[in-house]
NUDRENLO-753923 format. One record per residue: residue number from 1; x, y, z of N, C-alpha, C, O, CB in turn. Coordinates in Angstrom, 1 decimal, always signed. Glycine has a CB too. Layout:
REM residues N
<rec lumtor="NUM" n_c1="X" n_c2="Y" n_c3="Z" ca_c1="X" ca_c2="Y" ca_c3="Z" c_c1="X" c_c2="Y" c_c3="Z" o_c1="X" o_c2="Y" o_c3="Z" cb_c1="X" cb_c2="Y" cb_c3="Z"/>
...
END
This chain:
REM residues 85
<rec lumtor="1" n_c1="+24.4" n_c2="+12.2" n_c3="+22.9" ca_c1="+23.3" ca_c2="+11.3" ca_c3="+22.7" c_c1="+22.0" c_c2="+11.9" c_c3="+22.9" o_c1="+21.8" o_c2="+12.8" o_c3="+23.8" cb_c1="+23.5" cb_c2="+10.0" cb_c3="+23.6"/>
<rec lumtor="2" n_c1="+21.0" n_c2="+11.5" n_c3="+22.2" ca_c1="+19.7" ca_c2="+12.1" ca_c3="+22.3" c_c1="+19.0" c_c2="+11.7" c_c3="+23.6" o_c1="+19.1" o_c2="+10.5" o_c3="+24.0" cb_c1="+18.8" cb_c2="+11.6" cb_c3="+21.1"/>
<rec lumtor="3" n_c1="+18.4" n_c2="+12.6" n_c3="+24.3" ca_c1="+17.7" ca_c2="+12.4" ca_c3="+25.5" c_c1="+16.3" c_c2="+12.5" c_c3="+25.3" o_c1="+15.8" o_c2="+13.6" o_c3="+24.8" cb_c1="+18.2" cb_c2="+13.4" cb_c3="+26.6"/>
<rec lumtor="4" n_c1="+15.5" n_c2="+11.5" n_c3="+25.6" ca_c1="+14.0" ca_c2="+11.5" ca_c3="+25.2" c_c1="+13.3" c_c2="+12.6" c_c3="+26.0" o_c1="+12.1" o_c2="+12.9" o_c3="+25.6" cb_c1="+13.4" cb_c2="+10.1" cb_c3="+25.6"/>
<rec lumtor="5" n_c1="+13.9" n_c2="+13.2" n_c3="+27.0" ca_c1="+13.2" ca_c2="+14.2" ca_c3="+27.7" c_c1="+13.5" c_c2="+15.6" c_c3="+27.2" o_c1="+12.9" o_c2="+16.6" o_c3="+27.6" cb_c1="+13.6" cb_c2="+14.2" cb_c3="+29.2"/>
<rec lumtor="6" n_c1="+14.4" n_c2="+15.7" n_c3="+26.2" ca_c1="+14.7" ca_c2="+17.0" ca_c3="+25.6" c_c1="+13.8" c_c2="+17.2" c_c3="+24.4" o_c1="+13.7" o_c2="+16.3" o_c3="+23.5" cb_c1="+16.2" cb_c2="+17.0" cb_c3="+25.2"/>
<rec lumtor="7" n_c1="+13.2" n_c2="+18.4" n_c3="+24.3" ca_c1="+12.3" ca_c2="+18.6" ca_c3="+23.2" c_c1="+13.1" c_c2="+18.5" c_c3="+21.9" o_c1="+14.3" o_c2="+18.9" o_c3="+21.8" cb_c1="+11.6" cb_c2="+20.0" cb_c3="+23.3"/>
<rec lumtor="8" n_c1="+12.5" n_c2="+18.0" n_c3="+20.8" ca_c1="+13.1" ca_c2="+18.0" ca_c3="+19.5" c_c1="+13.1" c_c2="+19.3" c_c3="+18.9" o_c1="+12.0" o_c2="+20.0" o_c3="+18.8" cb_c1="+12.4" cb_c2="+16.9" cb_c3="+18.6"/>
<rec lumtor="9" n_c1="+14.2" n_c2="+19.8" n_c3="+18.4" ca_c1="+14.3" ca_c2="+21.1" ca_c3="+17.8" c_c1="+13.7" c_c2="+21.0" c_c3="+16.4" o_c1="+13.8" o_c2="+19.9" o_c3="+15.7" cb_c1="+15.8" cb_c2="+21.5" cb_c3="+17.7"/>
<rec lumtor="10" n_c1="+13.1" n_c2="+22.1" n_c3="+16.0" ca_c1="+12.7" ca_c2="+22.1" ca_c3="+14.6" c_c1="+13.9" c_c2="+22.1" c_c3="+13.7" o_c1="+14.9" o_c2="+22.8" o_c3="+14.1" cb_c1="+11.8" cb_c2="+23.4" cb_c3="+14.3"/>
<rec lumtor="11" n_c1="+13.9" n_c2="+21.4" n_c3="+12.7" ca_c1="+15.1" ca_c2="+21.1" ca_c3="+11.9" c_c1="+14.9" c_c2="+21.5" c_c3="+10.5" o_c1="+14.0" o_c2="+20.9" o_c3="+9.8" cb_c1="+15.6" cb_c2="+19.7" cb_c3="+12.1"/>
<rec lumtor="12" n_c1="+15.7" n_c2="+22.4" n_c3="+9.9" ca_c1="+15.6" ca_c2="+22.8" ca_c3="+8.6" c_c1="+16.4" c_c2="+21.8" c_c3="+7.7" o_c1="+17.6" o_c2="+22.0" o_c3="+7.5" cb_c1="+16.0" cb_c2="+24.3" cb_c3="+8.3"/>
<rec lumtor="13" n_c1="+15.7" n_c2="+20.8" n_c3="+7.1" ca_c1="+16.4" ca_c2="+19.8" ca_c3="+6.4" c_c1="+17.1" c_c2="+20.4" c_c3="+5.2" o_c1="+18.2" o_c2="+20.0" o_c3="+4.8" cb_c1="+15.4" cb_c2="+18.7" cb_c3="+5.9"/>
<rec lumtor="14" n_c1="+16.5" n_c2="+21.4" n_c3="+4.6" ca_c1="+17.1" ca_c2="+22.1" ca_c3="+3.4" c_c1="+18.5" c_c2="+22.6" c_c3="+3.6" o_c1="+19.4" o_c2="+22.5" o_c3="+2.8" cb_c1="+16.2" cb_c2="+23.2" cb_c3="+2.9"/>
<rec lumtor="15" n_c1="+18.7" n_c2="+23.3" n_c3="+4.8" ca_c1="+20.0" ca_c2="+23.9" ca_c3="+5.1" c_c1="+21.0" c_c2="+22.8" c_c3="+5.5" o_c1="+22.2" o_c2="+23.0" o_c3="+5.4" cb_c1="+19.8" cb_c2="+25.0" cb_c3="+6.1"/>
<rec lumtor="16" n_c1="+20.5" n_c2="+21.7" n_c3="+6.1" ca_c1="+21.4" ca_c2="+20.7" ca_c3="+6.6" c_c1="+21.7" c_c2="+19.6" c_c3="+5.6" o_c1="+22.5" o_c2="+18.7" o_c3="+5.8" cb_c1="+20.9" cb_c2="+20.1" cb_c3="+7.9"/>
<rec lumtor="17" n_c1="+20.9" n_c2="+19.6" n_c3="+4.5" ca_c1="+20.9" ca_c2="+18.5" ca_c3="+3.6" c_c1="+22.3" c_c2="+18.1" c_c3="+3.1" o_c1="+22.6" o_c2="+16.9" o_c3="+3.0" cb_c1="+20.0" cb_c2="+18.8" cb_c3="+2.4"/>
<rec lumtor="18" n_c1="+23.1" n_c2="+19.1" n_c3="+2.8" ca_c1="+24.4" ca_c2="+18.8" ca_c3="+2.2" c_c1="+25.4" c_c2="+18.1" c_c3="+3.1" o_c1="+26.4" o_c2="+17.5" o_c3="+2.7" cb_c1="+25.0" cb_c2="+20.1" cb_c3="+1.7"/>
<rec lumtor="19" n_c1="+25.1" n_c2="+18.2" n_c3="+4.4" ca_c1="+26.1" ca_c2="+17.5" ca_c3="+5.4" c_c1="+25.7" c_c2="+16.0" c_c3="+5.6" o_c1="+26.5" o_c2="+15.3" o_c3="+6.2" cb_c1="+26.0" cb_c2="+18.3" cb_c3="+6.7"/>
<rec lumtor="20" n_c1="+24.6" n_c2="+15.6" n_c3="+5.1" ca_c1="+24.2" ca_c2="+14.2" ca_c3="+5.3" c_c1="+24.9" c_c2="+13.4" c_c3="+4.2" o_c1="+25.3" o_c2="+13.8" o_c3="+3.2" cb_c1="+22.7" cb_c2="+14.0" cb_c3="+5.1"/>
<rec lumtor="21" n_c1="+25.2" n_c2="+12.1" n_c3="+4.6" ca_c1="+25.8" ca_c2="+11.2" ca_c3="+3.6" c_c1="+24.9" c_c2="+11.0" c_c3="+2.4" o_c1="+23.7" o_c2="+11.2" o_c3="+2.4" cb_c1="+26.1" cb_c2="+9.8" cb_c3="+4.2"/>
<rec lumtor="22" n_c1="+25.5" n_c2="+10.7" n_c3="+1.2" ca_c1="+24.8" ca_c2="+10.7" ca_c3="+0.0" c_c1="+23.6" c_c2="+9.7" c_c3="+0.0" o_c1="+22.6" o_c2="+10.0" o_c3="-0.6" cb_c1="+25.7" cb_c2="+10.3" cb_c3="-1.2"/>
<rec lumtor="23" n_c1="+23.8" n_c2="+8.6" n_c3="+0.6" ca_c1="+22.7" ca_c2="+7.6" ca_c3="+0.7" c_c1="+21.5" c_c2="+8.2" c_c3="+1.4" o_c1="+20.3" o_c2="+7.9" o_c3="+1.1" cb_c1="+23.1" cb_c2="+6.3" cb_c3="+1.3"/>
<rec lumtor="24" n_c1="+21.7" n_c2="+9.0" n_c3="+2.4" ca_c1="+20.6" ca_c2="+9.6" ca_c3="+3.2" c_c1="+20.0" c_c2="+10.7" c_c3="+2.4" o_c1="+18.8" o_c2="+10.9" o_c3="+2.5" cb_c1="+21.2" cb_c2="+10.1" cb_c3="+4.6"/>
<rec lumtor="25" n_c1="+20.8" n_c2="+11.5" n_c3="+1.7" ca_c1="+20.3" ca_c2="+12.5" ca_c3="+0.9" c_c1="+19.3" c_c2="+11.9" c_c3="-0.2" o_c1="+18.2" o_c2="+12.5" o_c3="-0.4" cb_c1="+21.4" cb_c2="+13.3" cb_c3="+0.2"/>
<rec lumtor="26" n_c1="+19.7" n_c2="+10.8" n_c3="-0.8" ca_c1="+18.9" ca_c2="+10.2" ca_c3="-1.8" c_c1="+17.6" c_c2="+9.6" c_c3="-1.2" o_c1="+16.6" o_c2="+9.7" o_c3="-1.9" cb_c1="+19.7" cb_c2="+9.1" cb_c3="-2.5"/>
<rec lumtor="27" n_c1="+17.7" n_c2="+9.1" n_c3="-0.1" ca_c1="+16.6" ca_c2="+8.5" ca_c3="+0.6" c_c1="+15.5" c_c2="+9.6" c_c3="+1.0" o_c1="+14.3" o_c2="+9.4" o_c3="+0.8" cb_c1="+17.0" cb_c2="+7.7" cb_c3="+1.9"/>
<rec lumtor="28" n_c1="+16.0" n_c2="+10.7" n_c3="+1.4" ca_c1="+15.1" ca_c2="+11.9" ca_c3="+1.8" c_c1="+14.5" c_c2="+12.4" c_c3="+0.5" o_c1="+13.3" o_c2="+12.6" o_c3="+0.5" cb_c1="+15.9" cb_c2="+13.0" cb_c3="+2.4"/>
<rec lumtor="29" n_c1="+15.2" n_c2="+12.5" n_c3="-0.6" ca_c1="+14.7" ca_c2="+12.9" ca_c3="-1.9" c_c1="+13.6" c_c2="+12.0" c_c3="-2.4" o_c1="+12.6" o_c2="+12.4" o_c3="-2.8" cb_c1="+15.9" cb_c2="+13.0" cb_c3="-2.9"/>
<rec lumtor="30" n_c1="+13.9" n_c2="+10.7" n_c3="-2.3" ca_c1="+12.9" ca_c2="+9.7" ca_c3="-2.8" c_c1="+11.7" c_c2="+9.7" c_c3="-1.9" o_c1="+10.6" o_c2="+9.5" o_c3="-2.4" cb_c1="+13.5" cb_c2="+8.3" cb_c3="-2.8"/>
<rec lumtor="31" n_c1="+11.8" n_c2="+9.9" n_c3="-0.6" ca_c1="+10.7" ca_c2="+10.0" ca_c3="+0.3" c_c1="+9.8" c_c2="+11.2" c_c3="-0.1" o_c1="+8.6" o_c2="+11.0" o_c3="-0.2" cb_c1="+11.1" cb_c2="+10.0" cb_c3="+1.7"/>
<rec lumtor="32" n_c1="+10.4" n_c2="+12.3" n_c3="-0.3" ca_c1="+9.7" ca_c2="+13.5" ca_c3="-0.7" c_c1="+8.9" c_c2="+13.3" c_c3="-2.0" o_c1="+7.8" o_c2="+13.8" o_c3="-2.1" cb_c1="+10.6" cb_c2="+14.7" cb_c3="-0.7"/>
<rec lumtor="33" n_c1="+9.6" n_c2="+12.7" n_c3="-3.0" ca_c1="+8.9" ca_c2="+12.4" ca_c3="-4.2" c_c1="+7.7" c_c2="+11.5" c_c3="-4.0" o_c1="+6.7" o_c2="+11.7" o_c3="-4.6" cb_c1="+9.9" cb_c2="+11.8" cb_c3="-5.3"/>
<rec lumtor="34" n_c1="+8.0" n_c2="+10.4" n_c3="-3.2" ca_c1="+6.9" ca_c2="+9.5" ca_c3="-2.9" c_c1="+5.7" c_c2="+10.1" c_c3="-2.2" o_c1="+4.6" o_c2="+9.8" o_c3="-2.4" cb_c1="+7.4" cb_c2="+8.3" cb_c3="-2.1"/>
<rec lumtor="35" n_c1="+6.1" n_c2="+11.1" n_c3="-1.3" ca_c1="+5.0" ca_c2="+11.8" ca_c3="-0.6" c_c1="+4.1" c_c2="+12.6" c_c3="-1.5" o_c1="+2.9" o_c2="+12.6" o_c3="-1.3" cb_c1="+5.7" cb_c2="+12.7" cb_c3="+0.5"/>
<rec lumtor="36" n_c1="+4.7" n_c2="+13.2" n_c3="-2.5" ca_c1="+3.9" ca_c2="+14.0" ca_c3="-3.5" c_c1="+3.1" c_c2="+13.0" c_c3="-4.3" o_c1="+1.9" o_c2="+13.3" o_c3="-4.6" cb_c1="+4.9" cb_c2="+14.8" cb_c3="-4.3"/>
<rec lumtor="37" n_c1="+3.7" n_c2="+11.9" n_c3="-4.8" ca_c1="+2.9" ca_c2="+10.9" ca_c3="-5.6" c_c1="+1.8" c_c2="+10.4" c_c3="-4.8" o_c1="+0.7" o_c2="+10.1" o_c3="-5.4" cb_c1="+3.9" cb_c2="+9.8" cb_c3="-6.0"/>
<rec lumtor="38" n_c1="+2.0" n_c2="+10.1" n_c3="-3.5" ca_c1="+0.9" ca_c2="+9.5" ca_c3="-2.7" c_c1="-0.3" c_c2="+10.4" c_c3="-2.6" o_c1="-1.4" o_c2="+9.9" o_c3="-2.4" cb_c1="+1.5" cb_c2="+9.2" cb_c3="-1.3"/>
<rec lumtor="39" n_c1="-0.1" n_c2="+11.7" n_c3="-2.7" ca_c1="-1.2" ca_c2="+12.7" ca_c3="-2.6" c_c1="-2.2" c_c2="+12.5" c_c3="-3.8" o_c1="-3.3" o_c2="+12.9" o_c3="-3.7" cb_c1="-0.7" cb_c2="+14.1" cb_c3="-2.6"/>
<rec lumtor="40" n_c1="-1.7" n_c2="+11.9" n_c3="-4.9" ca_c1="-2.6" ca_c2="+11.7" ca_c3="-6.0" c_c1="-3.5" c_c2="+10.5" c_c3="-5.8" o_c1="-4.5" o_c2="+10.3" o_c3="-6.5" cb_c1="-1.8" cb_c2="+11.5" cb_c3="-7.3"/>
<rec lumtor="41" n_c1="-3.1" n_c2="+9.7" n_c3="-4.8" ca_c1="-3.9" ca_c2="+8.5" ca_c3="-4.6" c_c1="-3.6" c_c2="+7.3" c_c3="-5.5" o_c1="-4.3" o_c2="+6.3" o_c3="-5.4" cb_c1="-5.4" cb_c2="+8.8" cb_c3="-4.6"/>
<rec lumtor="42" n_c1="-2.6" n_c2="+7.5" n_c3="-6.3" ca_c1="-2.3" ca_c2="+6.4" ca_c3="-7.3" c_c1="-0.9" c_c2="+5.8" c_c3="-7.1" o_c1="-0.4" o_c2="+5.1" o_c3="-8.0" cb_c1="-2.4" cb_c2="+7.0" cb_c3="-8.7"/>
<rec lumtor="43" n_c1="-0.3" n_c2="+6.1" n_c3="-6.0" ca_c1="+1.0" ca_c2="+5.6" ca_c3="-5.7" c_c1="+1.0" c_c2="+4.8" c_c3="-4.5" o_c1="+0.6" o_c2="+5.2" o_c3="-3.4" cb_c1="+2.1" cb_c2="+6.8" cb_c3="-5.6"/>
<rec lumtor="44" n_c1="+1.4" n_c2="+3.5" n_c3="-4.6" ca_c1="+1.3" ca_c2="+2.6" ca_c3="-3.5" c_c1="+2.6" c_c2="+2.2" c_c3="-2.9" o_c1="+2.7" o_c2="+1.3" o_c3="-2.0" cb_c1="+0.6" cb_c2="+1.3" cb_c3="-4.0"/>
<rec lumtor="45" n_c1="+3.7" n_c2="+2.8" n_c3="-3.3" ca_c1="+5.0" ca_c2="+2.6" ca_c3="-2.8" c_c1="+5.4" c_c2="+3.5" c_c3="-1.6" o_c1="+6.6" o_c2="+3.4" o_c3="-1.2" cb_c1="+6.0" cb_c2="+2.7" cb_c3="-3.9"/>
<rec lumtor="46" n_c1="+4.5" n_c2="+4.3" n_c3="-1.2" ca_c1="+4.8" ca_c2="+5.3" ca_c3="-0.1" c_c1="+5.3" c_c2="+4.6" c_c3="+1.1" o_c1="+6.2" o_c2="+5.1" o_c3="+1.8" cb_c1="+3.6" cb_c2="+6.1" cb_c3="+0.1"/>
<rec lumtor="47" n_c1="+4.7" n_c2="+3.5" n_c3="+1.5" ca_c1="+5.1" ca_c2="+2.8" ca_c3="+2.7" c_c1="+6.6" c_c2="+2.3" c_c3="+2.6" o_c1="+7.3" o_c2="+2.4" o_c3="+3.6" cb_c1="+4.2" cb_c2="+1.6" cb_c3="+3.0"/>
<rec lumtor="48" n_c1="+6.9" n_c2="+1.9" n_c3="+1.4" ca_c1="+8.3" ca_c2="+1.4" ca_c3="+1.2" c_c1="+9.3" c_c2="+2.6" c_c3="+1.3" o_c1="+10.4" o_c2="+2.5" o_c3="+1.9" cb_c1="+8.5" cb_c2="+0.8" cb_c3="-0.2"/>
<rec lumtor="49" n_c1="+8.9" n_c2="+3.8" n_c3="+0.8" ca_c1="+9.7" ca_c2="+5.0" ca_c3="+0.9" c_c1="+9.9" c_c2="+5.4" c_c3="+2.4" o_c1="+11.0" o_c2="+5.7" o_c3="+2.8" cb_c1="+9.1" cb_c2="+6.1" cb_c3="+0.1"/>
<rec lumtor="50" n_c1="+8.8" n_c2="+5.3" n_c3="+3.1" ca_c1="+8.9" ca_c2="+5.6" ca_c3="+4.6" c_c1="+9.9" c_c2="+4.7" c_c3="+5.3" o_c1="+10.7" o_c2="+5.2" o_c3="+6.0" cb_c1="+7.5" cb_c2="+5.5" cb_c3="+5.2"/>
<rec lumtor="51" n_c1="+9.7" n_c2="+3.4" n_c3="+5.0" ca_c1="+10.5" ca_c2="+2.4" ca_c3="+5.7" c_c1="+12.0" c_c2="+2.5" c_c3="+5.3" o_c1="+12.9" o_c2="+2.4" o_c3="+6.1" cb_c1="+10.0" cb_c2="+1.0" cb_c3="+5.4"/>
<rec lumtor="52" n_c1="+12.2" n_c2="+2.8" n_c3="+4.0" ca_c1="+13.6" ca_c2="+3.0" ca_c3="+3.5" c_c1="+14.3" c_c2="+4.2" c_c3="+4.2" o_c1="+15.4" o_c2="+4.1" o_c3="+4.6" cb_c1="+13.6" cb_c2="+3.1" cb_c3="+2.0"/>
<rec lumtor="53" n_c1="+13.6" n_c2="+5.3" n_c3="+4.3" ca_c1="+14.1" ca_c2="+6.5" ca_c3="+4.9" c_c1="+14.4" c_c2="+6.2" c_c3="+6.4" o_c1="+15.4" o_c2="+6.6" o_c3="+6.9" cb_c1="+13.2" cb_c2="+7.7" cb_c3="+4.8"/>
<rec lumtor="54" n_c1="+13.5" n_c2="+5.6" n_c3="+7.1" ca_c1="+13.6" ca_c2="+5.3" ca_c3="+8.5" c_c1="+14.9" c_c2="+4.4" c_c3="+8.7" o_c1="+15.7" o_c2="+4.6" o_c3="+9.6" cb_c1="+12.4" cb_c2="+4.6" cb_c3="+9.1"/>
<rec lumtor="55" n_c1="+15.0" n_c2="+3.4" n_c3="+7.8" ca_c1="+16.2" ca_c2="+2.5" ca_c3="+7.9" c_c1="+17.5" c_c2="+3.3" c_c3="+7.6" o_c1="+18.5" o_c2="+3.0" o_c3="+8.3" cb_c1="+16.0" cb_c2="+1.4" cb_c3="+6.8"/>
<rec lumtor="56" n_c1="+17.5" n_c2="+4.1" n_c3="+6.6" ca_c1="+18.7" ca_c2="+4.9" ca_c3="+6.3" c_c1="+19.1" c_c2="+5.9" c_c3="+7.5" o_c1="+20.2" o_c2="+6.1" o_c3="+7.7" cb_c1="+18.5" cb_c2="+5.6" cb_c3="+5.0"/>
<rec lumtor="57" n_c1="+18.1" n_c2="+6.4" n_c3="+8.1" ca_c1="+18.3" ca_c2="+7.3" ca_c3="+9.3" c_c1="+19.0" c_c2="+6.4" c_c3="+10.4" o_c1="+19.9" o_c2="+6.9" o_c3="+11.0" cb_c1="+17.0" cb_c2="+7.9" cb_c3="+9.8"/>
<rec lumtor="58" n_c1="+18.4" n_c2="+5.3" n_c3="+10.6" ca_c1="+19.0" ca_c2="+4.4" ca_c3="+11.6" c_c1="+20.4" c_c2="+4.0" c_c3="+11.3" o_c1="+21.3" o_c2="+4.0" o_c3="+12.2" cb_c1="+18.1" cb_c2="+3.1" cb_c3="+11.8"/>
<rec lumtor="59" n_c1="+20.7" n_c2="+3.6" n_c3="+10.1" ca_c1="+22.0" ca_c2="+3.3" ca_c3="+9.7" c_c1="+23.0" c_c2="+4.4" c_c3="+9.8" o_c1="+24.1" o_c2="+4.3" o_c3="+10.4" cb_c1="+22.1" cb_c2="+2.8" cb_c3="+8.2"/>
<rec lumtor="60" n_c1="+22.6" n_c2="+5.6" n_c3="+9.4" ca_c1="+23.4" ca_c2="+6.8" ca_c3="+9.5" c_c1="+23.7" c_c2="+7.1" c_c3="+11.0" o_c1="+24.8" o_c2="+7.6" o_c3="+11.3" cb_c1="+22.8" cb_c2="+8.0" cb_c3="+8.9"/>
<rec lumtor="61" n_c1="+22.7" n_c2="+7.0" n_c3="+11.8" ca_c1="+22.9" ca_c2="+7.2" ca_c3="+13.3" c_c1="+23.9" c_c2="+6.2" c_c3="+13.9" o_c1="+24.8" o_c2="+6.6" o_c3="+14.6" cb_c1="+21.6" cb_c2="+7.2" cb_c3="+14.0"/>
<rec lumtor="62" n_c1="+23.6" n_c2="+5.0" n_c3="+13.7" ca_c1="+24.5" ca_c2="+3.9" ca_c3="+14.3" c_c1="+25.9" c_c2="+4.0" c_c3="+13.8" o_c1="+26.8" o_c2="+3.7" o_c3="+14.5" cb_c1="+23.8" cb_c2="+2.5" cb_c3="+14.0"/>
<rec lumtor="63" n_c1="+26.1" n_c2="+4.3" n_c3="+12.5" ca_c1="+27.4" ca_c2="+4.3" ca_c3="+11.9" c_c1="+28.2" c_c2="+5.6" c_c3="+12.3" o_c1="+29.3" o_c2="+5.7" o_c3="+12.0" cb_c1="+27.4" cb_c2="+4.2" cb_c3="+10.4"/>
<rec lumtor="64" n_c1="+27.4" n_c2="+6.6" n_c3="+12.9" ca_c1="+28.1" ca_c2="+7.8" ca_c3="+13.3" c_c1="+28.1" c_c2="+8.9" c_c3="+12.2" o_c1="+28.8" o_c2="+9.9" o_c3="+12.3" cb_c1="+29.5" cb_c2="+7.5" cb_c3="+13.8"/>
<rec lumtor="65" n_c1="+27.4" n_c2="+8.6" n_c3="+11.1" ca_c1="+27.4" ca_c2="+9.6" ca_c3="+10.0" c_c1="+26.5" c_c2="+10.8" c_c3="+10.4" o_c1="+26.8" o_c2="+11.9" o_c3="+9.9" cb_c1="+26.8" cb_c2="+9.0" cb_c3="+8.8"/>
<rec lumtor="66" n_c1="+25.6" n_c2="+10.7" n_c3="+11.3" ca_c1="+24.8" ca_c2="+11.8" ca_c3="+11.8" c_c1="+24.7" c_c2="+11.6" c_c3="+13.3" o_c1="+24.8" o_c2="+10.4" o_c3="+13.8" cb_c1="+23.4" cb_c2="+11.9" cb_c3="+11.1"/>
<rec lumtor="67" n_c1="+24.4" n_c2="+12.6" n_c3="+14.1" ca_c1="+24.2" ca_c2="+12.5" ca_c3="+15.5" c_c1="+22.8" c_c2="+12.0" c_c3="+15.8" o_c1="+21.9" o_c2="+12.0" o_c3="+15.0" cb_c1="+24.5" cb_c2="+13.9" cb_c3="+16.2"/>
<rec lumtor="68" n_c1="+22.6" n_c2="+11.5" n_c3="+17.1" ca_c1="+21.3" ca_c2="+11.1" ca_c3="+17.5" c_c1="+20.3" c_c2="+12.2" c_c3="+17.4" o_c1="+19.1" o_c2="+12.0" o_c3="+17.1" cb_c1="+21.4" cb_c2="+10.6" cb_c3="+18.9"/>
<rec lumtor="69" n_c1="+20.8" n_c2="+13.5" n_c3="+17.8" ca_c1="+19.9" ca_c2="+14.6" ca_c3="+17.7" c_c1="+19.4" c_c2="+14.9" c_c3="+16.2" o_c1="+18.2" o_c2="+15.1" o_c3="+16.0" cb_c1="+20.6" cb_c2="+15.9" cb_c3="+18.2"/>
<rec lumtor="70" n_c1="+20.3" n_c2="+14.8" n_c3="+15.3" ca_c1="+20.0" ca_c2="+14.9" ca_c3="+13.9" c_c1="+19.0" c_c2="+13.8" c_c3="+13.4" o_c1="+18.1" o_c2="+14.1" o_c3="+12.7" cb_c1="+21.2" cb_c2="+14.9" cb_c3="+13.0"/>
<rec lumtor="71" n_c1="+19.3" n_c2="+12.6" n_c3="+13.9" ca_c1="+18.4" ca_c2="+11.5" ca_c3="+13.5" c_c1="+17.0" c_c2="+11.7" c_c3="+14.0" o_c1="+16.0" o_c2="+11.5" o_c3="+13.3" cb_c1="+19.0" cb_c2="+10.1" cb_c3="+14.1"/>
<rec lumtor="72" n_c1="+16.9" n_c2="+12.1" n_c3="+15.3" ca_c1="+15.5" ca_c2="+12.3" ca_c3="+15.8" c_c1="+14.8" c_c2="+13.5" c_c3="+15.2" o_c1="+13.6" o_c2="+13.5" o_c3="+15.0" cb_c1="+15.6" cb_c2="+12.5" cb_c3="+17.3"/>
<rec lumtor="73" n_c1="+15.6" n_c2="+14.5" n_c3="+14.9" ca_c1="+15.1" ca_c2="+15.7" ca_c3="+14.2" c_c1="+14.5" c_c2="+15.3" c_c3="+12.8" o_c1="+13.5" o_c2="+15.7" o_c3="+12.4" cb_c1="+16.1" cb_c2="+16.8" cb_c3="+14.1"/>
<rec lumtor="74" n_c1="+15.3" n_c2="+14.4" n_c3="+12.1" ca_c1="+14.8" ca_c2="+13.9" ca_c3="+10.8" c_c1="+13.5" c_c2="+13.1" c_c3="+11.0" o_c1="+12.5" o_c2="+13.3" o_c3="+10.2" cb_c1="+15.9" cb_c2="+13.1" cb_c3="+10.1"/>
<rec lumtor="75" n_c1="+13.5" n_c2="+12.2" n_c3="+11.9" ca_c1="+12.4" ca_c2="+11.4" ca_c3="+12.2" c_c1="+11.1" c_c2="+12.2" c_c3="+12.5" o_c1="+10.0" o_c2="+11.9" o_c3="+12.0" cb_c1="+12.6" cb_c2="+10.4" cb_c3="+13.3"/>
<rec lumtor="76" n_c1="+11.3" n_c2="+13.2" n_c3="+13.3" ca_c1="+10.2" ca_c2="+14.1" ca_c3="+13.7" c_c1="+9.8" c_c2="+15.0" c_c3="+12.6" o_c1="+8.6" o_c2="+15.1" o_c3="+12.2" cb_c1="+10.6" cb_c2="+14.9" cb_c3="+14.9"/>
<rec lumtor="77" n_c1="+10.7" n_c2="+15.7" n_c3="+11.9" ca_c1="+10.4" ca_c2="+16.8" ca_c3="+11.0" c_c1="+10.1" c_c2="+16.3" c_c3="+9.6" o_c1="+9.4" o_c2="+16.9" o_c3="+8.8" cb_c1="+11.4" cb_c2="+17.8" cb_c3="+11.0"/>
<rec lumtor="78" n_c1="+10.7" n_c2="+15.2" n_c3="+9.2" ca_c1="+10.5" ca_c2="+14.6" ca_c3="+7.8" c_c1="+9.4" c_c2="+13.5" c_c3="+7.9" o_c1="+8.5" o_c2="+13.5" o_c3="+7.1" cb_c1="+11.8" cb_c2="+14.1" cb_c3="+7.2"/>
<rec lumtor="79" n_c1="+9.6" n_c2="+12.6" n_c3="+8.8" ca_c1="+8.7" ca_c2="+11.4" ca_c3="+8.8" c_c1="+7.4" c_c2="+11.7" c_c3="+9.7" o_c1="+6.5" o_c2="+10.9" o_c3="+9.6" cb_c1="+9.4" cb_c2="+10.2" cb_c3="+9.3"/>
<rec lumtor="80" n_c1="+7.5" n_c2="+12.7" n_c3="+10.6" ca_c1="+6.4" ca_c2="+12.9" ca_c3="+11.4" c_c1="+6.3" c_c2="+12.0" c_c3="+12.6" o_c1="+5.2" o_c2="+11.9" o_c3="+13.2" cb_c1="+5.1" cb_c2="+12.8" cb_c3="+10.6"/>
<rec lumtor="81" n_c1="+7.4" n_c2="+11.4" n_c3="+13.0" ca_c1="+7.4" ca_c2="+10.5" ca_c3="+14.1" c_c1="+7.5" c_c2="+11.3" c_c3="+15.4" o_c1="+8.4" o_c2="+12.2" o_c3="+15.5" cb_c1="+8.5" cb_c2="+9.4" cb_c3="+14.0"/>
<rec lumtor="82" n_c1="+6.7" n_c2="+11.1" n_c3="+16.4" ca_c1="+6.7" ca_c2="+11.7" ca_c3="+17.6" c_c1="+7.2" c_c2="+10.7" c_c3="+18.7" o_c1="+6.6" o_c2="+9.7" o_c3="+18.9" cb_c1="+5.4" cb_c2="+12.4" cb_c3="+18.0"/>
<rec lumtor="83" n_c1="+8.3" n_c2="+11.1" n_c3="+19.3" ca_c1="+8.9" ca_c2="+10.2" ca_c3="+20.4" c_c1="+8.1" c_c2="+10.4" c_c3="+21.7" o_c1="+8.2" o_c2="+11.5" o_c3="+22.3" cb_c1="+10.4" cb_c2="+10.5" cb_c3="+20.6"/>
<rec lumtor="84" n_c1="+7.4" n_c2="+9.5" n_c3="+22.1" ca_c1="+6.6" ca_c2="+9.5" ca_c3="+23.3" c_c1="+7.1" c_c2="+8.5" c_c3="+24.3" o_c1="+7.5" o_c2="+7.4" o_c3="+23.8" cb_c1="+5.1" cb_c2="+9.4" cb_c3="+23.1"/>
<rec lumtor="85" n_c1="+7.0" n_c2="+8.7" n_c3="+25.5" ca_c1="+7.3" ca_c2="+7.8" ca_c3="+26.5" c_c1="+6.2" c_c2="+6.8" c_c3="+26.8" o_c1="+6.3" o_c2="+5.9" o_c3="+27.6" cb_c1="+7.7" cb_c2="+8.4" cb_c3="+27.8"/>
END
């Protein structure tokens, strides 16, 4: 289980991508596409993409499809969430 006092490892999503369940792979892909669209300033669905990925990470973690460490690494390295006490 993830310990909030343990530093989050840098996580190379590209090399780990294939081990994630298909729904999580698709969510990461859609988030990355949305992130690029948002940079143009003409895409307003980015918040939905963020929330969908966060939800899918939570589902994958709770269902045991990924470990807590993997979940927090994704939250940190893909979504930019910093776990602070």
